[in-house]
N, C-alpha and C positions, 0 to 999 in steps of 0.2 A: 524541541527534544533533543537530550543532551545524552551521551555516553561522556561517562566521568569516570576517571580513578577511584581507589579507596583515599578516605578523608582519614589523615592520622587521631585526630578527635576518635573514630568509629573502632580502628586501630587500640587504642588507649581504654578504653573504655570495655571491652571483649575482652583483651586480652587478662583481666582481671577475674574471669567468668567462666570462662573457657581455657582446656588442655590446652598445655604451648604448642602441642603436635597441631593444632585445630585452629591457631591464631593463622598462621601462614595459608590456610585454605580456604581464610573469607573470600567472598567477592572481590576480586580488585576495580570488576567493571559494572556499571550499570547504565541502565535508560530511564530514566524521566519523564513520562508524556503528561502531561499538564503536568497535576500533581501525583499521580499514581508512579510508582516503580518498579519495574519488573528486572527481577535480581535473578539471576543462574545461581544455586544452592547445587554443592558436593552430596551426594548421600552422606559422606562421611558427619556432615555439619545435620543429621537429619534431626537427633535428637534436642539442639540448639535453635531450631529453624523460627519460631515465635520472636524470642529474644532475638535471635541478630536481626531479623525483621523488625522488630521493634527500637532497634539502636539505628539501622539504617533510617529507617521513616523520621525518627525525632532530628538527627545530625543534618540530615540531606535537609529536610521540611518537604514529605512528603504525607497522605491522609492515608495512603492505602499501599500496602507490597504486594506482588502478586510473585510468584514463582514460576520463571522465565520455563517452558514446555514447549510443544510441538505444534504446528499447526494442520489443521484436518477437514475432509471434504467437502464438496464442491464449491460451497460457500465461503472455504479459504479462515474456520472459526478454530480461534487458539485456546490452546489444552491447558489453562493456569491453575495454578494452587491457590487461595487466597492464605495469607500468610499474618498479614497484619490490616486490621481497619473493617470495612463494608463496604465503605462506596465507593464503587468502579467505576461511575462515571465522573468524564471530567472534561472541560475543556486545552484542549491543547493548542497555544499560538504557534505558529510557525511560518515566514515570510510573509504579515500583515493577513493570516489566514486563521479562519477562529474554526477550529475542527471537536468541534463534541461528540463521543462516544462513548460506549463502556470498552474499554481496557482488556476485561476477562471474556469478553465473546464476539470482538471485532480487533480482525488483524489492521495493525497501524507501523508501518516495517522501517525503523530507523534509517536501516540502508537505502530505501529509496525516496532520500530529501532532494538528493541532486536532478532527483528527474519532476519532483513535484515543483524543486524551483525552475527549472526548464522549462514545463508548463505556462509559467507567469508570463512569458515571452513569447510562442511559439505563435498564435492566431492575430487574426485581425480582427477588426471592429464588427466587420460587416461577412464576416462567416459564420456559419452555423455548421457546431461541434456536436458530433456525438457517442456520449460516451458509454459503449456497451457495457461495462463491469466498472457503476461508479462506485460501488462500497458508501463511505460517508461522503464522496465526494472528492477524494485521495487528490485524482488528477485534474478533475472538470472545476474544483472550486475556483483555483490558481485563475486559469484562463476565462471563469465568468467575472472574478474581480478586478484582475490587473487587465487583461487582455481588451475586456468589456467587451467579448464574443457574445453569440446566441448561445445556449446549450440544452443539451435533450441528454438528461442520464437516468440510466437506466438500472435497478437494480434487482435484484429479484427477490433476496433473503428480505420480509415482513421487515424481521428486528433491526437489520441494517438501515432499511430503506425511509424506517421514522426517524432516524440521525439525520441522517440525508436532507430528510424535506427542513427539519429543525436548522441546519449549518445553510441552507440556501436561506432562511428567513434572518439568522443569526449575520451573515454576510451579507445583508441588505442586495440580492440579488437575484430575487422574486420574482421581477420584470425582466429578465434575460434568461434565465434556468429553470426547466420543467424536467420535475421529477417521475419517475413511471416506475411502476413497482410490479416485474412483468420477466420474465424469461425473454431475454433480448430476439431470440429465434421467432418469438411473439410479436415483435413491435413493428406496427405497420408500413411503415415509412421507408417509402424505395427513392432513391436518386434522387437525395437531399441533402444530403452531408457532405461539407468542404472537408471536414476533416472527422477522425475516427481516432477512439482512443479506446487499443484493446489493453486494458491491464490487466492482463489476467495471464498464470503459468502451468505449464504441464500440458494442458490439452487446447491452447486457443487455438491450432492447427482446426478445429472441427467448428470452430465459429466463421472462418473466412470466407465463406459464401453468403451466407448473412451482411458483412460487415461489406461487399461487395454490390450485395443488393439494396444496401443503406447511401452507399457513396454515388456520388456526380462523378462525370467524366473528370479525369485528373483529381482527384480528388484526394488528399495525404490520408495513412494510416498508420497511425503511433503499432507497429505488433510488437509485443512483448510474450516470450516463450522462453522455458526453457532447453538449455541445447546442453548436452556431453562435450568437454573440449577437441576430443580426438576428432568431432563433425564439423566444429569450426575452421574455416570461417567459411565453407559451403552452405551450414543450417545455421539457422531458421528459412534464410530465402528460398533455397534451393524447393522445399515443399511449400512456401506461399506460392512462389512461382508455378509450381506445378499444379496447384489446386485454381488460380487465378484463371489459368490460358484454360483449365477445361471448363472453365463459365464465362470463356468469351473475353479477359483481360489481359493487359500486358500488363508491366510492374518494372518500376524504375526504382534502384536502392539510393534513397537520399543520402542516409546517415545510419551509423550502427554503433552501440554504446552496451556498455557491458555495465549491469547496475549494481549484481553482488555476486558472491558464489552462494547456489545455494543448493549445494548438494557437495561431497567430496566428488574432482573432475566433470560437476557439472556449474554451467551458468543460466542464471536470467540475463537475456539480452533485449533491449529495445531496436526496433529497424526503422528506419523512418521511410515510406514506402509510398509512389507516388502511382495511382492504375488510370490505367486508359482501357480503353472498352474498343474491342478490336472490330 
C-alpha cells in the first residue's frame, strides 16, 4: 500500500482538459491497495470526476478507482464511490502477506501498516492467539505466517469472512490458522488464549469481559480503542482496568502506541496488556 504525491504526467494531461482554477485542486495524494486506487476528490471536481479517475488509473497503473468516503457501522464498512473500472477485488501484498479483499466493501487502512508489521514479530510459535475482530486477517495473518503461532480468527461479517478463509489458503497457513464466522461473544472457548487481538475501535470496551473469558492467566491482550486526546494518557487503560477488576482480573500495561488520528482530537491507540486472575 502506498500513499504517493501527484505525478507530473497527471497534471500535464489534465491541465489541457480542466479549467485552470481546478488543476490546483487535483488530488495531490492517493492510496493504492493492490491494483485499486483510493482517490480523495473535492466537490469542485465533480463534473470531471470520471475523466480524472481514468487519467490517474492509466498513469499510475490501476484497474479501478474509488472515491474515498467514510467508514460506517458495526462491521466498519467503507462507503466509496466507483469512478473508473468495475472490479474492486484485488490482492494486496504487504510484508510478505497476501491480502485478498474487496476494497469497495472491506476497510483496509494504510495508517495501520506499522501495527500489521509489528504483529509479524509479536508472538512465539508455541502460542495460541485469538483474533476477536479478524476482518480479512489484517493483524492475525502476520502472526500465522511470520511467527508460526497457532491462530483462531473470528469474523462476524459473512462477506468479509469469505476473504478471511481465502487468505488463510492463499498464505498457506491452514495448518495453524482456523476461522470462525460468528459474533466473538458467542465463541465457546474459555481460558485458552496466550494472546488476544482486539483490533476494533469506538466500542472495544464492550468486549473486554469476553476477552478475559478467552484469556489464560497472564495472557497478553492487544487492546485497540479510540480515545479523546484530553483523556490521555489515563484512558483507555483506566476503563480496561476497571472492567477487568469487576471480573476478577488485575492488569499490567506493557506498552502503549498511537496508531493514527481517528477524528479531530481523537486518537486510535493500542495497549499491550498482561492480565492476571486474582
